[in-house]
N, C-alpha and C positions, 0 to 999 in steps of 0.2 A: 465728343466732348473735348474742348480745347483746354486741357489742363495737364500738368505734370509736376513732378516735384524736383526741386533743385536743392542740393546740399551745399552748405558753405561752412567754412571754419572761421571761428573768431580768434582773437589774439591768444586766448588760453587753450587753443586747439580743441575746443568743444565744437560739436557740429549742430547747427540748427537747420531747420527745413525752410526752403523757399520754393515758390511755385514759378514755373516758367511755361509759357504758352507753347503747346505743340499738339499735334493730333493724337487722340487717344483711340484705343480699340474698342469701339462699341459694336454690337451685333448689327448686321446689315439692315435689319428691320427693328424698329423700336416697338417693343411688345406691349407697351401701355396702350389702352384703348384710345382711339382718335376721337376728338370731338366731332359731333355730327356736322357735316358740311351743308351749307345752304344750297338750294337748287340754283345752278348757274344758267343764265339765259343762253340760248343757242345763237351764235354768230357764225355766219357762213362765208364771210369775206376771206378770200385766199391771198397769198403773197402776190401772185400775178395780178389779181384784180386791183389790189392796193397800188401796186407799181403803175398800172395803167391809169388809175385815177390821178396819181401824182404827175405822170407825164402829161395828161390832158390839162391838168390845172396849170402846170408850168407853161404850157404852150398858149393856153387861152386866157390865163389870169383869173379864171373862175375857180375858186378854192372851196366851194360850198360842200361838196361830197367829202373832200379830205378833212375840212374843218369839222364836219359832223362826226367823222370817224374818230378823230383825236379827242373831241369833246366827250363822246360817249365812252371810249376806251379808258381814258384816264380819270373818269368820274369816280370810280371806286375800285376797291380790291376785287370785288365780284366781277366787274366789267373787264378788268385786266385779265382775269382767268377766262372769261368768255371769249375774249379776242385771241388769246395766245395759247390756251390749253388745247392740246391736240384732240382730246375727247372731253367735252365740257364736264360731264358728271362722272367720269371715271376717277377712282381714288388716286392712282399713281403714288402710293405711299412707300416708295423705295428710294434708297440713296442713289441708286444707279441710274434712275430716270426721273427727271423733274416733271416729265409729261408736257413740257412746253415746246412750242414750235420755234426753235432758236433762229431759223432763217427769217421767219416773219418778224420777230423782235428786232433783229438786225436791220431789216428793211425799213421798219417804222422809225427806228432811231437814226438810221443813216439819212433818212429824208427829213427828219424833224427840223434840223438846223437850217434847212433851205426853204422852210415854209414862212409865210408872213408872220410878223411879230405877234399879231393877235392870237394866232393858233398856238404859238410857243407859250404865250402867257396863259392861255386856257389850260394847257397841259400842267403848268406849274400850279395853277389855282386848284385843279383837280387833285394833284398830289397833296397840297396843303390840307384840303378838306378830308382826304383819306387819313392823313397822319394825325389830324386833330380829333378824329372820331373816338369816342370813348369805347374802351374795350372791356368786355366782361368775360372772365374765364381765360383759359389758355388759347393760344393762336392755333388755327387749323393749318393743315398743309397748304390749302389754297392761299391763306394769308402769307405763308412763307414764300410761296411762288410769287405773290405780288411784290414782296420785298425784293426778291431776287431780280424781278423785272425792273423795278424802280431803281435799283442800284446801278443798272447799266445805262441810265439816262445820261447822254452827253452834255446836257445843259449845265451840269454841275461843274463844268470847267470854268464858268464865269463866277467871279466873286459876288455878283448880284444875286446869285442863287444859293450862296453859302449858308444862309440861315435855314433854308428848307433842307439842304443837304445835311446839315448838322443834325437836324431833328430826325431825318431818316436814319442816319448812322447811329444815333442814340437808341432808337427803337430796335434796330438790328442787333446792336451790341447787348441789349437787354433781353433778348430772346433766351429761351431755355437752352441748356447744354445739348439736349437732344436735337433741337432745331438747328443749333450751330453745326452739329455733326452732319445733318442733311445738307445744310448750306455749303459746307466745305466740299462735300462730294459733288454737288451740283456745279460749284465754281470750277472744279477741275475739268469739267466737260466743255467749258467755253473755248472758243478759238483762241489761238495765241494773241491775235490782234486785239480782240475784245478784252482778254485777260490783262494784257499789258496796259490798255487804256484805263481799266479800273485801278490798277496799281499806281500808274502815273498820276491819275486824278486825286487819289488819296494822299500821295506824297506832296503834290502841289497844295492841297488843302491844308495839310499840316504846316508846310513851309510858310504859306501866306498868313496863316493864323499867328505863327510865331513872329514873323517879320513882314507885316503888311506894307505894301508899297504906298498905299494911301490909307492910313489908320482910320480915317473917318468913314471909309466904305464898310467897315465892320463894326459890330457892337463892341463895347469896351471889354477887354479881356477878363476883367473881374466879374462880368456878368455871364460869361460863357466858359468857365473853367472846364466844363465837361466836353467841350468840342474835341480837343486833341486826344484825350483818353478814348473817346468813342471811336474816332477815326483810326487810331492806332490799333485798337482791338479788332476792328473790321479788317484792317490791313493784315492783322495776324491770321484771320481766316483764309485770306488769299495766300499768305505764306504757307499755311498748313496744307492748303490744296496743292500748292506747288511742290511741297516736300513729299507728298504721297503719290505724285505723278511720276511715272517712269517712261521716258526721261522727264526731268523737270520741264515745266512749260517755259520758265524764264531762268536766267542765271540768278544765283542767290544775291549777286551784287546789284541786281536791278531793284532790290528792295531797300538798298541804302538810301538814306536821306542826308545828302551832303550838307544841308542847312544845319544839321545838328552838330557839325564840326565847330559851330560858332556859338554854342550855348554853354552854360556852366555845367559841363558834363560831370565834373567831380561832385557837384551838388546833387546831380541825378544819381550818381553812383552811391553817395553816402545815404541818400533817401532809400535806395534799394537795399543797401546793407542793413539799415536799421529797421526798415518796415517790411521788407520782403514784398509779397504780393497782396498786401492789405489794401485798404481803400485809398491809401496814399499812392498816387500814380508816379511812376518813374519810367523813362524810356528804357532803362536797363531791364525792366520786366519783359521787354520786347526786343531782345538783342539783335534780331534780324535787321532792324532798321538802322543800326549803328554801323558805320563804315569801319573797315579794318584800321584805318588811321586813328579813329576815335578810340577804339579798343586798345590799340597800342599805347595811346596817350594815357588811358586809364591805368594800364599795367605799369607804365613807367612812373607815373605820379604816385600810384599806390606804393610801389617799391621805394620811391624816393622818400615818402613819408615814413616808411619803416626804417630806411637807412638813416634819416635825420634823427629819428628817435634813438637809434642805436648810437650814433655819433654824439648826440647830446649827452647821453648817459656816460659815454667814455670821457667826454670833456669834463663833466661834473666830477667824475671819479678822480681825474687828474688834478683838478683844482682843489678838491677836498683834501688831497694828499700833499698839496703845495708842490706839485711837480710841474715842470715846464710843459706847456701845451704845444704839441707837435701837430701842425696842420695836416700832416700825412695821415692823421687819424680819419680824415674825411674821404680818403681814397682806398680802393683795393689796389695796392701796389704789388705788381708782379715783376720779379727780377729773374731773368732766365739767361742761360748761355746758349748761343746758337748751336754749339756742338752737342748740347744735351737738352735740346728744346723740349722734347716730350717728357722726359723724367723730371726736369726742373719745373715744368708747368704743373705736372701731377703733384709734386711736393708742395709747391706754393699754394695751389688751390685746396689741397688737403689740410694744410696748416691754417688756412684763412677761411674756413667754412663759414664762420660767423660774420665775415665781411663781404660776402658775395654781392650784397645789394648796394654796395658803395660804387661810386663812379670808378671805372677801370682806368689804371694808368700803368703802362708797360715800360720797363727798362731792359735793354740788352746789355749784359755785363761787359764792361770794357769799352763801351761806346758812349760818346758824349751826345747830349741832345735831350731836350725836354719833350715829352710825349704830348703833342697837340692833336692827336688823333691818328697820325700816320703810323706811328710805331704800334699802336693798338691794332690797327687794321692789318699791318704786316704780320703781327703775331698770330692773328686769326688765320690768315692766308697760309702761312708756313705750317701751322699745326694741322689744318685741314688737309693740306697736301701730303703731309707725312702719315697721318692716321689712315687715310683712305688709299694708300699705296697697296697694290695687289698683294705684294709679298709680305705685307705686315700681318695679314690674316684676320684682322678684326671684322672686316666686312668683305662680302663677296660682291664683285661687280658682275651684274647680269646684263650681258650685251643685248639680249633680245628685248629687254624693257628699258635699257639705258638708265639703270638705277643701281644703287647699292642696297644690300640687305645684310642682316646680322649673320655672322658665321655661327652655326650651331655647335661647333666643336671648340671654339675659342672661348673658354670660360675659366682659364687659369688665372687671369688677372682682371677681375671685374672692375677694378678702380679705373681702368682705361675707358671702359664703356661709360662709367659715371662721368669721366672727364668730357667725353663727347657731348653728353647731355648737358653738363654744366656750360660747355662752350656755346651750345645752342641757346641756352638761357641767357648767358652774358651777351650774346649777339643781339637778341631781342631787346634787352635792357639798354645796350649801348648803341643801338641803331646801326649795326653792321649786318649787311646782307651776306650770308655764307654761300659759297659755291658747293652746296651739298645736294645730292640727288637721292632722296629717299622716296619710296612710293607713297601714295596718299594714305594707305592703311597705317603707316607708321604714325601719322598725326592723329588718327582715330585712337590708336593705342595710347598715345601720350595724354589723351583726355579721358582715359579710362582708369580711375575716375579723374575728373578735372581738378579736384582738391586732394592734395596729398594726404593719405590716411594717417591718423596718429598711431594706429596699431601696425607695427612693422610686419605682422603676420598676415595682414590683409593683402589679397592678391591685387596686383596692379598690372596694367597693360593687357589684360585678358579681354580684349574687345570681341564683340560678336561679329565675325567676319564671314564673308561668303565667297562663292566662286568668282564673283565679280572682282573682289579684292585680290584674289590670287591671280586673276587675269592681268592685273597691273604690275605684278611682280614676276611671275613665271607664266607667260602667256601660252607657251607650248604645252606645259603640264595642264594648265586650266582647260585648254582645248581638248586634250585627251580625256580628262574627267567629264567634260561636257558630252563627249561622244559616248562615254560609258552610260551616262544618264539617258541619252536618247536612243540607245541601241535597242533594236526590236527583236534580236535573236535570243538565244539561250545565254544569258550573262554568265552563269556559273560555269557552264561547259566551255564557252568560247574565250572568256577572259582568264579564268582559273586564278582568281584573286582571293586573298584572305584579308581580314581586318588587321593588316600588318604593313609597316613601311620599312623600306631599306634605304639607308643613307651611307655614303662613303665618307669616312672621316680619317684624314691622314693616310689614305691608301688602304684602309681597312673598312670593309662593308659591315655595317651593324644593322640589326633588325629591331624594330620597336612595335609593340602591340598597340593598336589604336583603342582597344578596350580589353578588359581582362579575358584571357584565353583567346585573343583575337587571331592568333596564328592557326587556330582550329575552327574558326568561323568563316565559312565561304561567303563571298559577295554574290548576292542573287538580285534578281529584278526587284524583289520585295524590299531588300535592305540597302540597295545601292546608294540611295540618297543619304542615309545615315553614314555610310562609308565615306562618301565625298565630303560631308560636313566635318566628320572626325579627321579626315586627311588634311583639310584646309586648316582646321583648328590646330592640328599638330605642327604643321609647317610654319604657320604665322604666329602662333602663340606658345604652345607648350615646349617645342624643341629649342626655343631661344629665350625661355622665361627668365633665367638668371641674368643673361646679358641685357635683356630689355629692361628688367626691373632696375638694374644699376643705372642704365641710361635714363629711365623715367625719374628716378630720385635725383640724379644730377640736374636735369632740366628744372624740376620743381624746387630744388634748393635755391635757385635764383628767382624763378618766376612764380613762387607760391603766392597766390592772390585770389580773392573771390572773383576777380575780373576774368579768370580763365573759364568761369562758368558761362561767360558771354560769348565764347569763341566757338566757331565751327572748326573742324579739322582743317579745311581748306584755308582758313584764316591763319591758323598756326603756321602752316607752310609759308604763307605770304609774309608773315612776320619774321620767320627765320631766313628765308631765301630771297625774299623780294617778290615783286609782281612781274608777270610775263607781259603785261600791257605796255608794249614798247611804242613810244611816240617820239620820233626824232625831231619833229617840228617843235614839240614842247621843249626838248633838250636844246634846240637852237635858240629858243627864247631865253633859257635860263643860264646858258654857258657864260663863263667868265674868261676874259682874255688877258694874257700877259705878254707884252712885246708886240702884240697885234691889236688891231681894232677891227670891228666887224665889216668895215668897208674895204679892207685890204684885199688885194686880188687873191692871195693864197687862201684866205678865209672864205671868200666867195666860192672859189673852186672846191674847197673842202665840203661846204654844205650842198653845193650842186651835186657832187659825187655821192655823198652820204644819203641824201634824200632820195636819190635814184637807185641806191643799192636795194637788192631784194632783202627780205626780212632776215634770211640766214646770215648775210654779210653784215647787216646792221647789228645783229646779236653778237657776231664775232668782234665787231668794233667795240661794243660795250664791254665785252669780256676782256679784250685787249687793254682797254683803258682802266677798268675798275676791278678786274678779277672775277666778275660775275656777269652773266648775260641777262640779269634781271635788275629791276629798278626798286629803290626803297619804297616802303609804304609811305604814301603821301605824295608820290609823283617825282618828276624830274627835278623839281626845285630842291629836293632833299639830297640830290646826288652831289652837289658842289663840284660839277664838272668844269675842268679848266683846259684851255688850249694855250700852250706857251710857244714862243718863238725860240728856236735854237739856231744860232748863227754858225752853221756848218755847211759843207758842200751839199748841193742838192742831189748828189749821188747817194747820200745817206737815206736809210729808211726812217719813218717816224719812230719815235721812242715813247714808251709809256711808263708812268710811275703809278702803279695800281694802288699804292698806299695813299695816294693823294688824288685819285681819280683824274689823272692828268695825262694829256698827250702833248708831246713836244714835236712841232712840225718845222722842218727846214723850209726856207722861203722858195717853194717850188714855183716855177715860172709859167707853168701851163696846167690846164685841167687834166690833160692826158697823163702828164708826168705824175701829178699828185695821185690820180686814180690808180695808176700802175704801182707806185711805191706803197700806197696805203693798203691796197689789196694784198700785196705780198706780205706786208707786216702783220696784218690781222689774220691772215690765213695760215701763218706759220707760228703763231703764238702758242706757247705750251699751255695745255689745260691742266687742271688740278684733279688728278685721280681718275679721269675718264678717258676712255680710248676714243 
């Protein structure tokens, strides 16, 4: 059953329920009695025989046997089962096995587009007749198999078939929840190639319906309002199948429809806010289809609307008291001393909690200059560098996983952890990519729950984490626990463990029971899974609860929005840190020049060298120029990267201004000289907090 419940908070902090499509846990077998299946005729043609028929027809031009096969097979749902079911009259009423010969289906569809047009038209005619047939009573599993077969038809890539495709999608979307459950499990058995084709075909269908190249090729939108909801719901089944596959068949980003970047997304968002998962369709009901850039835009615009409301009230109050209106009311103004950066930032953000959703503007005390973005970025970079220093103690740097994790003993000043969370929230809102290295489970915890609870006693950040999550933080420990789980010998005698954890804190070893009386409960082969789960939960949740709760509330104090319900943990990481999808050719197209033009020899040498760099050096270059080796959500165009000319000796190395995403290049006279100087510069740039 593709259904789940989403909670959202309204302006008065009351919570209402919304539904979000995801895979639910039904039993492997649906226990309701199945409708009686009609007798399926016996068809004996094999994959090899069909392929031989196609080869003969291609060589001779005589398509009679192939034409007859397609004509009969696609004449009805019954004939589809006769052709492709491995045993015609066996029930195959399981989620794990559709009972279909997938190789035969693939062979038939791979050949179809290479057959004469009359054969292709006969297939479409048969599908139309099947879809128009009147149905009485519930669908049988053979009907479901027929839908599963028809969904894979490659003919739907043509807009000429979209009316037929739309009706097929509508009927599949209207099936019972139990049938959807079967369909999801059968879909995950498809090959990656076939699965990807289905996803891309549905995305293309939605995009073309929204923005048709030739509107006359399709019926008027007003007469087929159900097309996009039906297609999106079926795409949701594929997304659910992908989610329950381990590993996933496709990346979650393969479900993004970039066309939706160009629709009225705030209209979709407001529809979802007000109507939830009612009959009123919104793409926000299916967040997997929305790109991270769209979700970021929703969060920012939602926060802006909240900020405008607050600023308007402040202005009204000023005017009503006949006080002079100060335009600084529109900004979150942060004034800090460089020598007291951390304490001043804490004080400023603590005093201005009600203003965090305003546009950020930073001033360094005693320094002239208006913040046009550079000072804001510098403030972020300096704070991150100081907070994540090893000797500061808030976070541990774990070399084996190249990430930071919360210190379990550093809980004397929780306001500092709240500051880090607030910084992350401000970075998202102000489009700053932070050079922060948290493991993926950190972002799972940030979305647990996605809406900040009104009751401060409600637990936050207590995500359900597994050994796989621990693997991304402490791989050596996770490996040891996995060995415990797979050990064949006497666990109690050989490991001599109890339900107890030992941790060193400031040179003192302390013990913690994983359950009441845990120090007296031995770990055995019977209870070792419970021990491992409790151990993981202790390390990633309970031992750092206070620190993470402060961090959680800091982040949500800025980003509190229903839009967080739309995000995956991976997308939160992309919003905070930027994307790893580095494309230097795209950067070359978007770069701005100052003192140079793109045809100058130095610039030509620069791009020849950079495009030939291995990925590691390209990332170092990006880090050297911007302070982060990732790109902002939305791509290189949002980086505002600049190359400037600096009139100094060519003995100088390149210089960077990370606050402005700028590289200053001396006018090097040769490609070799530029490569040498640039490589030295980027390879010796100081990192922020990482070894």
